[in-house]
C-alpha positions in Angstrom: 116.5 171.6 182.1 118.0 173.8 178.8 117.4 177.3 178.3 115.9 176.7 175.9 113.4 174.4 176.9 112.7 176.8 179.7 112.1 179.8 177.2 109.8 177.4 175.1 107.6 176.8 178.6 107.4 180.5 179.4 106.8 181.1 175.9 104.1 178.8 176.1 102.6 180.0 179.1 102.3 183.2 177.8 100.6 182.1 175.2 98.2 180.3 176.6 97.4 183.6 178.9 96.8 185.2 176.2 100.2 187.9 177.1 101.1 189.1 173.8 102.1 187.5 170.6 105.9 188.9 170.3 109.1 189.8 172.4 111.5 192.9 171.8 114.9 192.8 172.3 117.9 194.0 170.8 117.5 192.7 167.4 113.7 194.1 167.2 110.8 192.5 167.0 110.6 188.4 167.6 107.6 186.2 167.5 106.6 184.1 170.0 106.0 180.7 169.2 102.7 179.3 168.4 101.2 176.2 170.3 100.8 173.4 167.5 99.7 170.3 169.5 99.2 168.6 172.7 99.3 165.2 173.6 98.5 163.0 177.2 100.6 160.3 178.2 100.1 157.2 178.8 97.3 157.4 176.1 95.6 154.8 178.1 96.5 153.3 181.7 95.1 151.1 184.5 95.5 151.3 188.2 94.3 149.8 191.6 92.1 151.5 193.5 94.0 154.1 195.8 96.7 153.9 193.5 98.1 157.1 191.8 99.3 157.6 187.9 101.1 161.2 187.1 100.1 161.9 183.8 102.4 164.1 181.6 101.0 166.7 179.1 103.1 167.2 176.3 103.0 170.7 174.7 104.4 171.0 170.9 105.1 174.7 169.6 105.5 176.0 166.0 109.2 175.9 166.3 109.6 172.4 167.1 110.1 172.7 170.7 108.2 170.5 173.3 107.6 170.5 177.1 105.6 169.1 179.7 102.9 171.6 180.7 100.9 169.0 183.3 101.5 171.8 185.8 100.3 174.6 183.6 97.1 172.6 182.3 93.9 172.1 183.8 92.8 168.4 184.1 89.5 166.8 184.6 87.9 163.6 184.9 85.3 162.4 183.2 84.5 160.2 186.4 85.4 161.3 189.4 83.8 158.3 191.3 86.4 155.7 189.5 89.4 158.8 189.4 90.0 161.8 190.4 92.3 164.3 189.1 94.2 167.4 190.5 94.1 170.1 188.5 97.5 172.2 187.4 99.2 168.9 188.4 97.8 165.6 186.5 98.0 163.4 189.1 95.1 161.1 189.2 94.1 158.9 191.9 91.9 155.4 191.6 88.9 155.4 193.8 87.5 153.0 196.0 86.1 149.7 193.9 84.9 146.5 195.1 83.6 144.9 191.5 85.7 144.3 188.5 82.8 144.2 186.1 81.5 145.8 184.7 84.6 147.6 183.9 85.1 151.1 185.3 86.9 153.6 183.9 87.4 157.6 183.4 88.7 159.8 180.6 91.1 162.3 181.6 91.7 165.2 179.8 94.2 168.0 179.9 93.6 171.8 178.5 96.1 173.9 177.7 96.0 177.0 175.1 92.8 176.4 173.7 93.9 172.8 172.7 92.8 169.4 175.1 93.9 165.9 174.9 92.7 162.9 176.6 93.7 159.4 178.0 91.5 156.5 178.8 92.2 155.1 182.7 90.9 151.8 183.9 90.5 151.4 187.8 90.0 148.0 189.0 89.6 146.8 192.8 92.6 146.1 194.9 95.1 143.0 193.9 93.2 139.5 194.7 89.9 141.0 194.1 87.6 138.0 192.7 84.4 138.0 191.0 82.4 135.4 188.9 80.1 135.3 186.1 77.3 133.2 186.0 74.4 135.1 184.1 74.3 133.5 180.3 76.4 130.4 180.9 74.1 127.4 181.2 73.1 125.1 184.2 75.8 121.8 183.6 78.1 124.0 181.4 81.5 123.1 183.6 83.6 125.9 182.6 87.3 124.6 182.0 89.8 126.5 179.7 89.8 129.8 178.7 92.0 132.5 176.8 91.6 135.8 175.3 90.4 136.3 171.9 91.8 138.3 169.0 88.4 140.0 169.0 88.8 141.7 172.6 86.7 138.9 174.4 87.4 136.1 176.8 86.7 132.6 175.0 85.9 129.5 177.3 85.2 126.2 176.8 81.9 124.2 178.6 83.1 120.9 179.2 79.8 119.6 180.3 77.9 121.6 177.7 79.6 120.7 174.3 79.8 124.3 173.7 82.4 127.2 173.5 81.3 130.7 175.4 82.0 134.1 174.7 82.4 136.9 177.1 82.7 140.5 177.0 85.2 141.3 179.8 83.6 145.0 179.9 80.5 144.1 180.6 80.3 140.6 181.0 77.7 139.6 178.3 78.0 135.9 177.4 76.8 134.3 174.3 77.6 130.5 173.7 78.1 128.7 170.5 77.1 125.2 170.1 78.4 123.0 167.2 80.7 121.0 168.9 79.7 116.9 168.5 77.7 115.2 171.3 80.0 114.0 174.0 83.1 116.0 172.9 84.6 116.9 176.3 86.2 120.1 175.3 89.0 120.7 177.8 91.5 123.5 176.7 91.2 126.5 174.2 94.0 128.7 172.8 94.1 131.3 170.2 95.5 130.6 167.4 98.2 132.1 164.6 95.1 132.7 162.1 92.8 134.5 163.9 90.6 131.8 165.2 90.3 129.8 168.5 91.5 126.1 168.8 90.4 123.7 171.1 90.6 120.3 172.4 88.0 117.4 172.5 89.4 114.7 175.0 86.1 112.0 174.5 85.3 113.0 171.3 89.5 112.7 170.0 89.4 115.6 167.8 90.7 119.2 167.4 88.2 121.8 167.4 88.4 125.3 165.7 85.7 128.2 165.9 85.7 131.6 164.3 85.2 134.8 166.2 81.9 134.7 164.4 81.1 131.3 166.3 81.6 129.0 163.5 83.0 125.5 164.3 85.1 123.2 162.7 85.9 119.8 163.9 89.5 118.0 162.6 90.1 114.1 163.3 91.9 113.1 160.2 95.6 111.9 161.5 95.1 111.5 165.4 95.2 108.2 166.6 92.0 106.7 168.3 91.2 107.5 171.5 94.2 109.8 171.6 92.3 111.8 174.2 93.6 115.5 173.1 94.4 117.6 176.1 96.4 120.5 176.2 96.7 123.1 173.3 98.8 126.1 172.6 100.0 128.0 169.3 103.6 127.1 168.7 106.7 129.6 167.2 106.2 127.8 164.0 102.8 128.9 163.3 100.8 125.6 163.9 98.7 124.6 166.9 100.7 121.9 169.2 98.6 120.0 171.6 99.1 117.0 174.2 97.3 113.8 173.7 97.1 112.3 176.8 95.7 108.9 176.5 98.2 108.1 173.8 101.5 109.2 174.9 102.0 111.4 171.9 102.1 115.1 171.5 100.1 116.1 168.1 100.9 119.2 165.5 98.2 121.1 163.4 98.3 122.9 161.2 95.9 126.4 160.7 94.4 124.1 157.5 93.6 121.1 160.0 96.9 118.8 158.7 97.5 116.4 161.8 101.1 115.2 162.7 101.9 113.4 165.9 105.2 112.8 167.8 106.1 109.9 169.9 109.8 109.1 169.6 111.3 110.0 172.8 108.2 109.8 174.8 108.5 106.8 177.6 106.3 104.6 177.9 103.0 105.3 180.6 103.5 108.9 179.7 100.7 110.7 180.0 101.0 114.5 178.4 98.5 116.8 179.8 99.2 120.5 179.2 101.5 122.1 176.6 103.2 125.9 176.4 105.5 127.8 174.0 108.7 128.1 175.8 111.3 131.5 175.5 113.5 129.1 174.0 111.6 128.3 170.9 110.5 124.8 171.7 107.4 123.4 173.3 107.2 122.4 176.8 104.5 119.7 178.3 103.6 118.4 181.7 103.6 114.3 181.9 101.0 113.6 184.5 101.6 109.7 184.6 105.1 110.1 184.3 105.8 112.3 186.7 108.2 114.3 184.3 108.6 117.3 182.2 109.0 117.3 178.5 110.4 119.7 175.8 109.8 119.0 172.2 111.3 120.8 169.2 109.5 121.9 166.2 110.8 119.2 164.4 109.3 116.7 166.7 112.6 115.9 168.9 111.7 115.0 172.4 113.8 115.5 175.8 112.3 114.6 179.0 113.5 115.6 182.1 112.6 114.2 185.9 115.4 115.0 188.2 114.0 117.2 190.6 110.5 116.1 191.0 109.1 114.5 194.0 107.6 111.2 193.1 104.1 110.9 192.9 103.4 114.8 191.9 101.6 114.4 188.7 102.6 117.7 187.0 99.7 119.2 185.1 99.5 122.7 184.3 102.4 124.7 182.7 103.4 128.2 181.2 106.0 130.5 180.4 107.3 132.4 183.0 108.3 136.2 182.8 111.6 135.1 184.2 112.5 133.0 181.3 111.5 129.7 182.6 108.7 127.3 182.9 106.4 127.0 186.1 103.9 124.2 186.1 101.8 122.6 188.9 102.0 119.7 190.5 98.1 118.1 191.1 99.4 115.2 193.0 102.4 117.0 195.0 100.7 120.2 196.0 103.5 122.0 194.6 104.5 124.7 191.9 107.6 123.5 189.7 109.6 125.8 187.8 111.9 124.5 185.3 115.0 126.5 183.5 115.3 125.9 179.7 118.1 123.8 180.3 115.9 121.4 182.7 117.2 122.5 186.2 113.7 122.2 188.2 112.9 123.6 191.6 110.1 122.9 194.0 107.8 125.1 196.1 105.1 124.4 198.5 105.7 126.6 201.4 102.2 128.7 201.4 100.1 126.5 199.4 97.2 124.7 201.9 97.1 120.9 202.2 95.3 118.9 199.4 94.9 122.1 197.5 95.6 120.2 194.3 97.3 123.1 191.8 96.0 122.7 188.7 96.1 125.9 185.9 99.1 128.3 185.9 99.7 131.4 184.1 102.0 134.7 183.9 100.6 137.6 185.5 101.0 141.5 184.4 102.3 142.0 187.7 105.3 139.8 187.0 103.9 137.0 189.1 102.6 133.3 188.3 99.0 133.0 189.5 97.3 129.2 190.0 94.0 127.6 190.3 93.5 125.4 193.6 91.1 122.6 192.3 90.0 120.9 195.1 90.8 123.9 197.7 88.4 125.9 195.7 91.4 128.7 195.9 93.5 131.0 193.7 97.1 131.2 194.3 99.8 133.6 193.6 103.5 132.7 193.5 106.7 135.3 192.6 109.4 134.5 190.9 111.5 134.1 194.2 109.0 131.2 195.4 106.9 133.1 197.8 103.2 132.0 197.6 100.0 134.1 198.5 96.5 132.5 198.6 93.3 134.1 197.8 89.6 133.1 198.2 86.4 135.2 198.4 82.4 134.7 198.3 82.5 133.5 194.7 84.8 130.5 195.6 83.8 127.6 197.5 85.0 123.8 198.3 82.9 123.3 195.3 83.9 125.9 192.8 87.0 123.6 191.3 88.5 126.5 189.5 90.2 125.0 186.4 92.2 126.8 183.7 93.8 130.0 184.0 95.0 132.6 181.5 95.6 136.2 181.1 92.4 138.2 179.6 92.3 141.1 177.4 91.4 143.8 180.2 94.7 142.9 181.9 92.8 140.6 185.0 93.6 136.9 185.2 90.6 134.5 183.9 89.7 131.4 185.4 86.9 128.4 184.6 85.0 127.6 187.7 83.9 124.1 186.8 81.7 122.8 189.7 79.4 126.3 189.5 78.8 127.0 186.3 80.7 130.2 186.3 84.0 131.7 184.8 86.0 133.8 187.3 88.3 136.7 187.0 91.0 137.7 189.6 93.1 141.0 189.9 96.8 140.6 189.3 
């Protein structure tokens, strides 16, 4: 610590304690700096039960100096049952919790020299805690795809109810929106670049769009008959890209609803399933029927990769990983796969229960990949080095059939529980 900074801290402390407003020396009367600002960092944070977090309180003085006064400030928590904080320290500890919903948080306040500053601290249960939401979801809804919306809510597909649902991740409150054509069998939903949510209708043979106010528009012009749109994602080009499972094509739809289909380069017998944006600026998709992984540029040029995938693996879900690779589930092979942007494939099976049927996959905020086990009624986590852990709870049974999984706006991972008409959440 520099001598100037040490002098500033001492001066601020003296000022806070009311110990005068000046110092004297060989040059005479020298005014002490005055306290002009106080800020707490981080401004918002999230910790698990039992974890600690050291807050910083930065005081700013009139002479432009700043210093961390965490050990001089008085710290308080608005909700000690969620998080306690040590006064004159700023060290917060998450208390023991078992539920994710309703969300639990505390305002952590630092007071110093007549000023105060706050931070919002969200506390979540231990890693792997699972909770299900059923209230407000109609019987027979069969939720499948989920995604975070631009409005801070979670949006999900009701495959069996021809509806789209909206869920408040803090309270668990659900709103259902009709407007889909009967028999649509919507499956996957994603946030679009236009501030709306976009989804596929595999039986209705349409692409749907729903505003955050719940207004639904369906698009079919340009789609091959009975093409079976399935996976969908936002592309790096400002459009939405989707997989046509029944026609063996990849589709692109602009936010205005103009559809273009691409088939060149896709082998016969292909069943494109899920699709995601890759770290290389391309779109990557699984070929459930062809046992391949596909890559398509935004110009529509397709490359297929199969070397390294065990026969009969039936690749299903796919997502971009935090390691710069793509990760996918093998529904038939009961494995998790990884493919580099150059097309090198590695498969992982150790730690996955027999007949689990991995289906959805996404990257978590913890740097791992999380996946759903459709037949096993469990959730799985795989590290970037391939170490698998499985999680279950009373919220999941053999009949749960967890499906799509994606990060929510709250830092947790949310998934459709298609067999029990619920939406689930797991703490990463």
